[in-house]
OpenMM code with the backbone's topology and positions (N, CA, C; nanometers):
from openmm import Vec3, app, unit

residues = "MET LEU ASN ILE ARG ASP ILE ASP HIS LEU VAL LEU ARG VAL LYS ASP VAL ASP ALA MET VAL ARG PHE TYR GLY GLU VAL LEU ALA CYS PRO VAL HIS ARG ILE ASP GLU LYS ILE ARG LEU VAL GLN LEU ARG ALA GLY ARG GLY LEU ILE ASP LEU ILE PRO VAL ASP SER ASP ILE GLY ARG ALA GLY GLY ALA ALA PRO GLY ARG GLU GLY ARG ASN LEU ASP HIS PHE CYS LEU ARG VAL ASP PRO TRP ASP ALA ASP ALA ILE ARG ALA HIS LEU ARG ALA HIS GLY VAL GLU PRO GLY GLU VAL ALA GLN ARG PHE GLY ALA GLU GLY GLN GLY PRO SER ILE TYR LEU SER ASP PRO GLU GLY ASN THR VAL GLU LEU LYS GLY PRO PRO ASN PRO PRO SER HIS".split()
positions = [
    Vec3(13.2963, 11.1505, 8.0621),
    Vec3(13.2935, 11.0756, 8.1766),
    Vec3(13.3967, 10.9596, 8.0905),
    Vec3(13.4786, 10.8966, 8.2675),
    Vec3(13.5489, 10.7583, 8.2594),
    Vec3(13.4213, 10.6659, 8.2684),
    Vec3(13.4938, 10.5087, 8.1913),
    Vec3(13.4266, 10.4291, 8.1778),
    Vec3(13.5358, 10.3141, 8.2224),
    Vec3(13.5578, 10.2696, 8.3818),
    Vec3(13.6340, 10.1843, 8.3936),
    Vec3(13.5898, 10.0588, 8.3955),
    Vec3(13.6657, 9.9337, 8.3275),
    Vec3(13.5911, 9.7913, 8.3067),
    Vec3(13.6926, 9.7224, 8.3487),
    Vec3(13.8398, 9.7285, 8.3762),
    Vec3(13.8761, 9.6050, 8.4909),
    Vec3(13.9830, 9.7244, 8.5316),
    Vec3(14.0770, 9.6400, 8.6385),
    Vec3(14.1787, 9.6647, 8.7081),
    Vec3(14.2842, 9.6212, 8.5587),
    Vec3(14.3991, 9.7142, 8.5578),
    Vec3(14.4973, 9.6855, 8.4646),
    Vec3(14.6008, 9.6573, 8.5500),
    Vec3(14.6569, 9.6811, 8.6807),
    Vec3(14.8005, 9.6387, 8.7396),
    Vec3(14.7437, 9.6757, 8.8762),
    Vec3(14.8297, 9.6167, 8.9879),
    Vec3(14.8353, 9.6574, 9.0849),
    Vec3(15.0550, 9.6727, 9.1217),
    Vec3(15.0909, 9.7112, 9.2112),
    Vec3(15.2044, 9.7185, 9.2414),
    Vec3(15.2380, 9.6484, 9.3594),
    Vec3(15.2986, 9.5916, 9.3904),
    Vec3(15.3132, 9.5813, 9.5240),
    Vec3(15.4700, 9.5688, 9.5617),
    Vec3(15.5182, 9.6197, 9.6616),
    Vec3(15.6569, 9.6303, 9.6975),
    Vec3(15.6941, 9.5309, 9.7739),
    Vec3(15.8154, 9.5066, 9.7330),
    Vec3(15.8314, 9.3177, 9.8126),
    Vec3(15.9792, 9.3244, 9.8224),
    Vec3(16.0046, 9.2557, 9.9572),
    Vec3(16.1565, 9.2528, 10.0108),
    Vec3(16.1996, 9.1582, 9.9189),
    Vec3(16.1831, 9.0057, 9.8668),
    Vec3(16.2097, 8.8713, 9.8577),
    Vec3(16.1577, 8.8698, 9.7294),
    Vec3(16.1961, 8.9580, 9.5418),
    Vec3(16.1362, 8.9037, 9.4363),
    Vec3(16.1528, 8.7555, 9.3892),
    Vec3(16.2203, 8.7013, 9.4247),
    Vec3(16.2066, 8.5566, 9.3634),
    Vec3(16.1534, 8.4844, 9.4327),
    Vec3(16.1099, 8.4673, 9.5995),
    Vec3(16.0208, 8.4392, 9.6567),
    Vec3(15.8722, 8.4631, 9.6070),
    Vec3(15.8634, 8.5892, 9.5664),
    Vec3(15.6912, 8.6398, 9.5269),
    Vec3(15.7082, 8.5769, 9.3885),
    Vec3(15.8065, 8.6085, 9.2998),
    Vec3(15.7533, 8.5363, 9.1505),
    Vec3(15.7430, 8.3667, 9.1970),
    Vec3(15.7849, 8.3138, 9.2366),
    Vec3(15.7627, 8.1994, 9.2803),
    Vec3(15.6488, 8.1403, 9.2753),
    Vec3(15.5948, 8.2455, 9.4088),
    Vec3(15.4694, 8.2114, 9.4514),
    Vec3(15.3201, 8.2111, 9.3535),
    Vec3(15.3680, 8.3741, 9.2836),
    Vec3(15.2463, 8.4229, 9.1739),
    Vec3(15.2797, 8.3324, 9.0643),
    Vec3(15.3774, 8.2879, 9.0375),
    Vec3(15.3926, 8.1833, 8.9023),
    Vec3(15.3496, 8.0307, 8.9186),
    Vec3(15.4301, 7.9993, 9.0546),
    Vec3(15.3694, 7.7981, 9.0788),
    Vec3(15.2320, 7.8070, 9.1105),
    Vec3(15.2297, 7.8877, 9.2333),
    Vec3(15.1197, 7.8498, 9.2900),
    Vec3(14.9699, 7.9515, 9.2622),
    Vec3(15.0078, 8.0463, 9.1907),
    Vec3(14.8480, 8.1455, 9.1279),
    Vec3(14.9017, 8.1212, 8.9604),
    Vec3(14.9749, 8.0394, 8.9019),
    Vec3(14.9833, 8.0317, 8.7590),
    Vec3(14.9890, 8.2024, 8.7063),
    Vec3(15.0361, 8.3090, 8.7523),
    Vec3(15.0535, 8.4204, 8.6943),
    Vec3(15.2140, 8.4610, 8.6467),
    Vec3(15.2423, 8.3811, 8.5182),
    Vec3(15.3632, 8.3942, 8.4511),
    Vec3(15.4297, 8.5482, 8.4741),
    Vec3(15.5363, 8.5619, 8.4369),
    Vec3(15.6450, 8.6985, 8.4102),
    Vec3(15.6349, 8.7245, 8.2899),
    Vec3(15.5583, 8.8354, 8.2589),
    Vec3(15.5159, 8.9099, 8.1526),
    Vec3(15.6236, 8.9540, 8.0931),
    Vec3(15.6925, 9.0374, 8.1813),
    Vec3(15.7767, 9.1654, 8.1315),
    Vec3(15.8745, 9.1982, 8.2165),
    Vec3(16.0032, 9.2122, 8.2078),
    Vec3(16.1026, 9.2618, 8.3511),
    Vec3(16.1577, 9.3423, 8.2845),
    Vec3(16.1727, 9.5121, 8.3444),
    Vec3(16.2485, 9.6044, 8.3329),
    Vec3(16.3460, 9.5917, 8.4471),
    Vec3(16.4771, 9.5541, 8.3746),
    Vec3(16.5854, 9.5820, 8.4470),
    Vec3(16.6572, 9.7133, 8.5553),
    Vec3(16.6133, 9.7722, 8.4481),
    Vec3(16.6400, 9.9201, 8.4410),
    Vec3(16.5759, 9.9820, 8.5897),
    Vec3(16.4898, 9.9238, 8.6180),
    Vec3(16.3904, 9.9941, 8.7180),
    Vec3(16.3596, 9.8727, 8.8078),
    Vec3(16.4045, 9.7489, 8.8174),
    Vec3(16.4358, 9.6368, 8.8751),
    Vec3(16.2421, 9.5841, 8.8868),
    Vec3(16.1730, 9.5656, 8.7777),
    Vec3(16.0693, 9.5698, 8.7936),
    Vec3(16.0106, 9.4309, 8.7538),
    Vec3(15.8921, 9.3584, 8.7873),
    Vec3(15.8660, 9.2486, 8.7019),
    Vec3(15.7214, 9.2047, 8.7095),
    Vec3(15.6974, 9.1786, 8.5596),
    Vec3(15.5629, 9.2000, 8.5754),
    Vec3(15.5082, 9.0634, 8.5504),
    Vec3(15.4073, 9.0258, 8.6703),
    Vec3(15.3137, 8.9018, 8.6048),
    Vec3(15.1749, 8.8816, 8.5123),
    Vec3(15.1387, 8.8600, 8.4716),
    Vec3(15.0460, 8.8273, 8.4014),
    Vec3(14.9036, 8.7692, 8.4829),
    Vec3(14.8051, 8.8525, 8.4980),
    Vec3(14.6874, 8.8200, 8.6119),
    Vec3(14.6054, 8.8314, 8.4960),
    Vec3(14.5283, 8.7207, 8.4276),
    Vec3(14.4496, 8.7116, 8.3235),
    Vec3(14.4736, 8.8168, 8.2213),
    Vec3(14.3737, 8.9586, 8.2195),
    Vec3(14.3922, 9.0933, 8.1264),
    Vec3(14.5087, 9.1506, 8.2195),
    Vec3(14.4909, 9.0994, 8.3679),
    Vec3(14.5614, 9.2169, 8.4323),
    Vec3(14.7354, 9.1976, 8.4689),
    Vec3(14.7673, 9.2458, 8.5299),
    Vec3(14.9342, 9.2274, 8.5661),
    Vec3(14.9198, 9.2782, 8.7194),
    Vec3(15.0211, 9.1793, 8.7664),
    Vec3(15.0848, 9.2355, 8.8805),
    Vec3(15.2171, 9.2691, 8.9148),
    Vec3(15.2992, 9.3693, 8.9320),
    Vec3(15.4435, 9.4306, 8.9233),
    Vec3(15.4563, 9.4539, 9.0972),
    Vec3(15.5959, 9.3557, 9.0881),
    Vec3(15.6621, 9.3626, 9.1529),
    Vec3(15.7935, 9.4286, 9.1633),
    Vec3(15.7565, 9.5511, 9.2491),
    Vec3(15.9020, 9.6003, 9.2861),
    Vec3(15.9930, 9.6319, 9.3987),
    Vec3(16.1118, 9.5997, 9.4211),
    Vec3(16.1941, 9.6091, 9.5288),
    Vec3(16.2033, 9.6788, 9.6343),
    Vec3(16.1966, 9.6167, 9.7760),
    Vec3(16.1752, 9.7791, 9.8250),
    Vec3(16.3395, 9.8497, 9.8333),
    Vec3(16.4215, 9.7999, 9.8264),
    Vec3(16.5110, 9.9010, 9.8272),
    Vec3(16.6061, 9.9266, 9.6585),
    Vec3(16.4862, 9.8977, 9.5441),
    Vec3(16.4333, 10.0144, 9.4521),
    Vec3(16.4672, 10.1424, 9.4655),
    Vec3(16.4847, 10.2144, 9.3904),
    Vec3(16.4431, 10.3528, 9.3697),
    Vec3(16.2900, 10.3736, 9.4144),
    Vec3(16.2142, 10.3098, 9.3084),
    Vec3(16.1101, 10.2949, 9.3486),
    Vec3(16.0278, 10.2699, 9.4265),
    Vec3(16.0876, 10.1838, 9.4945),
    Vec3(16.0785, 10.1036, 9.6230),
    Vec3(16.0681, 10.2181, 9.7658),
    Vec3(16.1580, 10.2327, 9.7544),
    Vec3(16.2268, 10.3181, 9.8357),
    Vec3(16.1410, 10.4124, 9.8621),
    Vec3(16.0913, 10.5004, 9.7663),
    Vec3(15.9676, 10.6311, 9.7678),
    Vec3(15.9394, 10.5816, 9.8679),
    Vec3(15.8196, 10.4309, 9.8993),
    Vec3(15.6594, 10.3952, 9.9443),
    Vec3(15.7068, 10.4035, 10.1114),
    Vec3(15.8700, 10.4179, 10.1370),
    Vec3(15.8885, 10.4155, 10.3336),
    Vec3(15.9067, 10.2862, 10.3316),
    Vec3(15.8817, 10.2042, 10.4558),
    Vec3(15.9877, 10.0749, 10.5276),
    Vec3(15.8945, 9.9443, 10.4472),
    Vec3(15.9499, 9.8584, 10.4462),
    Vec3(15.8946, 9.7398, 10.3887),
    Vec3(15.7660, 9.6683, 10.4059),
    Vec3(15.6834, 9.6223, 10.3539),
    Vec3(15.5854, 9.5085, 10.4261),
    Vec3(15.6081, 9.4429, 10.5018),
    Vec3(15.5392, 9.4480, 10.6360),
    Vec3(15.5205, 9.3515, 10.7471),
    Vec3(15.3706, 9.3470, 10.8466),
    Vec3(15.3848, 9.3321, 10.9364),
    Vec3(15.3080, 9.3636, 11.0403),
    Vec3(15.2963, 9.4872, 11.0733),
    Vec3(15.3696, 9.5512, 11.0996),
    Vec3(15.3328, 9.6925, 11.1246),
    Vec3(15.3471, 9.7695, 10.9560),
    Vec3(15.3058, 9.7526, 10.8725),
    Vec3(15.3180, 9.8440, 10.7248),
    Vec3(15.2930, 9.7468, 10.6596),
    Vec3(15.1468, 9.7343, 10.5816),
    Vec3(15.1555, 9.6518, 10.4875),
    Vec3(15.0923, 9.7457, 10.3384),
    Vec3(15.1552, 9.6650, 10.2457),
    Vec3(15.1189, 9.7570, 10.1054),
    Vec3(14.9738, 9.8120, 10.0511),
    Vec3(14.8364, 9.7248, 10.1117),
    Vec3(14.6865, 9.7445, 10.1117),
    Vec3(14.6655, 9.6166, 10.1922),
    Vec3(14.5132, 9.6578, 10.1883),
    Vec3(14.4037, 9.5323, 10.2692),
    Vec3(14.4767, 9.3986, 10.2141),
    Vec3(14.3978, 9.3504, 10.0667),
    Vec3(14.4166, 9.2361, 10.0135),
    Vec3(14.3641, 9.3356, 9.8358),
    Vec3(14.3880, 9.2394, 9.7794),
    Vec3(14.3463, 9.2317, 9.6230),
    Vec3(14.2680, 9.1254, 9.6281),
    Vec3(14.2140, 9.0628, 9.4658),
    Vec3(14.1558, 8.9881, 9.4645),
    Vec3(14.1677, 8.9365, 9.3031),
    Vec3(14.1801, 8.8502, 9.2587),
    Vec3(14.2118, 8.7442, 9.1488),
    Vec3(14.0764, 8.6829, 9.1413),
    Vec3(13.9781, 8.6877, 8.9585),
    Vec3(13.8785, 8.6251, 8.9645),
    Vec3(13.9075, 8.4684, 8.8812),
    Vec3(13.9143, 8.3624, 8.9378),
    Vec3(13.9225, 8.2288, 8.9204),
    Vec3(13.8339, 8.1915, 8.8266),
    Vec3(13.8904, 8.0854, 8.7074),
    Vec3(13.7333, 8.0783, 8.6225),
    Vec3(13.8183, 7.9837, 8.5513),
    Vec3(13.7650, 7.8337, 8.5458),
    Vec3(13.6729, 7.7776, 8.6334),
    Vec3(13.6895, 7.7847, 8.7435),
    Vec3(13.5712, 7.7794, 8.8636),
    Vec3(13.6166, 7.7809, 9.0337),
    Vec3(13.5425, 7.5979, 9.0783),
    Vec3(13.6553, 7.5783, 9.1184),
    Vec3(13.6264, 7.4752, 9.1566),
    Vec3(13.7211, 7.4686, 9.2980),
    Vec3(13.6324, 7.4864, 9.4222),
    Vec3(13.7062, 7.5440, 9.5539),
    Vec3(13.7725, 7.3584, 9.5852),
    Vec3(13.7444, 7.2904, 9.5910),
    Vec3(13.7828, 7.2277, 9.6736),
    Vec3(13.9347, 7.1660, 9.5772),
    Vec3(13.8917, 7.1829, 9.4653),
    Vec3(14.0691, 7.1540, 9.3816),
    Vec3(14.1462, 7.2835, 9.3726),
    Vec3(14.1126, 7.3545, 9.4099),
    Vec3(14.1901, 7.5042, 9.4581),
    Vec3(14.2782, 7.4658, 9.6077),
    Vec3(14.1482, 7.4455, 9.6919),
    Vec3(14.1919, 7.4309, 9.8228),
    Vec3(14.2989, 7.3312, 9.8165),
    Vec3(14.2677, 7.1940, 9.7382),
    Vec3(14.4041, 7.1039, 9.7395),
    Vec3(14.5559, 7.1625, 9.6530),
    Vec3(14.5212, 7.1692, 9.5304),
    Vec3(14.6441, 7.3067, 9.4786),
    Vec3(14.7252, 7.3733, 9.6125),
    Vec3(14.6749, 7.4704, 9.6452),
    Vec3(14.7178, 7.5166, 9.7196),
    Vec3(14.7631, 7.4867, 9.8487),
    Vec3(14.7825, 7.4119, 9.9143),
    Vec3(14.7736, 7.3419, 9.9956),
    Vec3(14.9524, 7.2107, 9.9650),
    Vec3(14.9192, 7.1583, 9.8184),
    Vec3(15.0082, 7.0794, 9.7338),
    Vec3(15.1306, 7.1854, 9.7628),
    Vec3(15.1358, 7.3130, 9.7577),
    Vec3(15.2467, 7.4439, 9.7046),
    Vec3(15.2422, 7.4906, 9.9019),
    Vec3(15.2000, 7.4026, 9.9825),
    Vec3(15.1835, 7.4804, 10.1202),
    Vec3(15.1538, 7.5944, 10.1804),
    Vec3(15.0652, 7.6285, 10.0803),
    Vec3(14.9787, 7.7254, 10.1276),
    Vec3(14.8405, 7.6522, 10.2216),
    Vec3(14.8044, 7.7609, 10.3222),
    Vec3(14.7511, 7.7088, 10.3635),
    Vec3(14.5957, 7.8147, 10.2973),
    Vec3(14.5204, 7.7626, 10.2632),
    Vec3(14.3918, 7.8574, 10.2151),
    Vec3(14.2715, 7.8853, 10.3503),
    Vec3(14.2295, 7.9979, 10.3533),
    Vec3(14.1071, 8.0664, 10.4134),
    Vec3(13.9883, 7.9754, 10.4166),
    Vec3(13.8839, 7.9570, 10.4518),
    Vec3(13.7527, 7.8798, 10.4194),
    Vec3(13.7107, 7.9688, 10.3207),
    Vec3(13.6484, 7.8840, 10.2216),
    Vec3(13.5148, 7.9497, 10.1418),
    Vec3(13.3985, 8.0132, 10.2170),
    Vec3(13.4228, 8.1660, 10.1635),
    Vec3(13.3021, 8.2376, 10.2037),
    Vec3(13.2729, 8.3117, 10.0553),
    Vec3(13.1179, 8.3408, 10.1412),
    Vec3(13.0689, 8.4039, 10.0267),
    Vec3(13.0736, 8.5808, 10.0718),
    Vec3(13.1306, 8.6297, 9.9413),
    Vec3(13.1944, 8.7781, 9.9472),
    Vec3(13.1172, 8.8553, 9.7969),
    Vec3(13.1290, 8.9849, 9.8390),
    Vec3(13.1413, 9.0673, 9.7539),
    Vec3(13.1988, 9.0706, 9.6452),
    Vec3(13.1941, 9.0966, 9.5328),
    Vec3(13.2836, 9.1244, 9.4564),
    Vec3(13.2819, 9.1757, 9.2914),
    Vec3(13.3322, 9.2292, 9.2240),
    Vec3(13.2788, 9.3499, 9.1225),
    Vec3(13.1361, 9.2831, 9.0233),
    Vec3(13.1503, 9.0807, 9.0418),
    Vec3(13.0410, 9.0627, 8.9739),
    Vec3(12.9150, 9.0233, 9.0147),
    Vec3(12.9202, 9.0583, 9.1509),
    Vec3(12.8170, 9.0222, 9.2820),
    Vec3(12.8767, 8.9491, 9.3861),
    Vec3(12.7364, 8.8679, 9.4571),
    Vec3(12.8081, 8.8021, 9.5637),
    Vec3(12.8170, 8.6536, 9.5200),
    Vec3(12.9454, 8.5753, 9.5711),
    Vec3(12.9980, 8.4551, 9.5542),
    Vec3(13.0966, 8.4135, 9.5966),
    Vec3(13.1718, 8.3408, 9.5567),
    Vec3(13.1682, 8.2208, 9.6464),
    Vec3(13.4006, 8.2671, 9.6558),
    Vec3(13.4438, 8.3022, 9.7499),
    Vec3(13.5818, 8.3093, 9.7224),
    Vec3(13.6470, 8.2698, 9.8820),
    Vec3(13.8100, 8.2737, 9.8250),
    Vec3(13.8915, 8.2092, 9.9391),
    Vec3(13.9835, 8.3183, 9.9509),
    Vec3(14.0496, 8.3449, 10.1034),
    Vec3(14.1336, 8.4122, 10.1254),
    Vec3(14.3002, 8.3290, 10.1679),
    Vec3(14.3935, 8.3752, 10.1148),
    Vec3(14.5323, 8.3054, 10.1535),
    Vec3(14.6145, 8.4294, 10.1451),
    Vec3(14.7772, 8.4177, 10.2342),
    Vec3(14.8591, 8.5288, 10.2276),
    Vec3(14.9858, 8.4698, 10.1689),
    Vec3(15.0506, 8.5699, 10.0671),
    Vec3(15.1441, 8.5265, 9.9794),
    Vec3(15.2293, 8.5127, 10.0991),
    Vec3(15.3961, 8.5152, 10.0319),
    Vec3(15.5171, 8.4988, 10.1285),
    Vec3(15.5595, 8.6073, 10.2268),
    Vec3(15.4942, 8.7484, 10.1769),
    Vec3(15.5188, 8.8625, 10.2832),
    Vec3(15.4468, 8.9122, 10.3193),
    Vec3(15.3228, 8.8205, 10.2921),
    Vec3(15.1900, 8.8720, 10.4126),
    Vec3(15.0818, 8.9179, 10.3416),
    Vec3(15.1120, 8.9645, 10.1839),
    Vec3(15.0087, 8.9802, 10.1123),
    Vec3(14.8699, 8.9387, 10.1380),
    Vec3(14.7462, 8.9652, 10.1567),
    Vec3(14.5634, 8.8945, 10.1391),
    Vec3(14.5857, 8.8874, 9.9878),
    Vec3(14.5547, 8.7816, 9.9637),
    Vec3(14.5050, 8.7401, 9.8381),
    Vec3(14.3770, 8.7095, 9.8537),
    Vec3(14.2431, 8.7239, 9.7721),
    Vec3(14.1441, 8.6697, 9.7826),
    Vec3(14.1401, 8.6401, 9.6196),
    Vec3(14.1234, 8.4419, 9.6323),
    Vec3(14.0676, 8.4471, 9.4514),
    Vec3(13.9004, 8.4398, 9.5026),
    Vec3(13.8245, 8.4692, 9.3516),
    Vec3(13.6967, 8.5061, 9.3481),
    Vec3(13.6572, 8.4284, 9.2507),
    Vec3(13.5423, 8.3250, 9.2852),
    Vec3(13.4469, 8.2651, 9.1557),
    Vec3(13.3554, 8.3288, 9.1213),
    Vec3(13.2969, 8.2631, 9.0317),
    Vec3(13.1484, 8.3375, 8.9863),
    Vec3(13.0564, 8.3319, 9.0632),
    Vec3(12.9540, 8.4824, 9.0428),
    Vec3(12.8724, 8.5066, 9.1003),
    Vec3(12.7511, 8.4280, 9.1287),
    Vec3(12.6907, 8.4005, 9.2323),
    Vec3(12.5966, 8.3118, 9.2374),
    Vec3(12.4852, 8.3423, 9.1190),
    Vec3(12.4309, 8.2276, 9.1226),
    Vec3(12.2829, 8.2520, 9.0376),
    Vec3(12.1903, 8.3203, 9.1031),
    Vec3(12.1097, 8.4100, 9.0233),
    Vec3(11.9927, 8.4847, 9.0989),
    Vec3(11.8624, 8.3605, 9.1319),
    Vec3(11.8869, 8.4339, 9.2732),
    Vec3(11.7142, 8.3716, 9.2943),
    Vec3(11.6066, 8.4082, 9.2895),
    Vec3(11.4970, 8.3157, 9.2840),
    Vec3(11.3665, 8.3229, 9.2490),
    Vec3(11.2933, 8.3633, 9.3692),
] * unit.nanometer
topology = app.Topology()
chain = topology.addChain("A")
for resn in residues:
    res = topology.addResidue(resn, chain)
    for name in ("N", "CA", "C"):
        topology.addAtom(name, app.Element.getBySymbol(name[0]), res)
């Protein structure tokens, strides 16, 4: 039997690697962890996991078909757990970087129901920033 602990990494096929590295690095504080020049892969550290960026015009990227956009997306969204959680500070940080955050809403995640914010990266991928689970009600 398998026992899955975490999401290890996800791979985004992207049109503008530099813009995506700036967004994930500067706005979401996911620094470059490793670059594989041979396959044109940039790996960004996101807590214990990785966000991999692969250009759509690379060998691997071309295998996925059309570039992401309104007519075709790589995924619905992915979620990054944020700790500590301060919704006002997070929203102010995003706005300071020119990113308009969605409303804080209660959504279910791996740790249970809790606050989260949706936003879009430069290529239209939806990113969810997730806070801690709500305390149990008695």
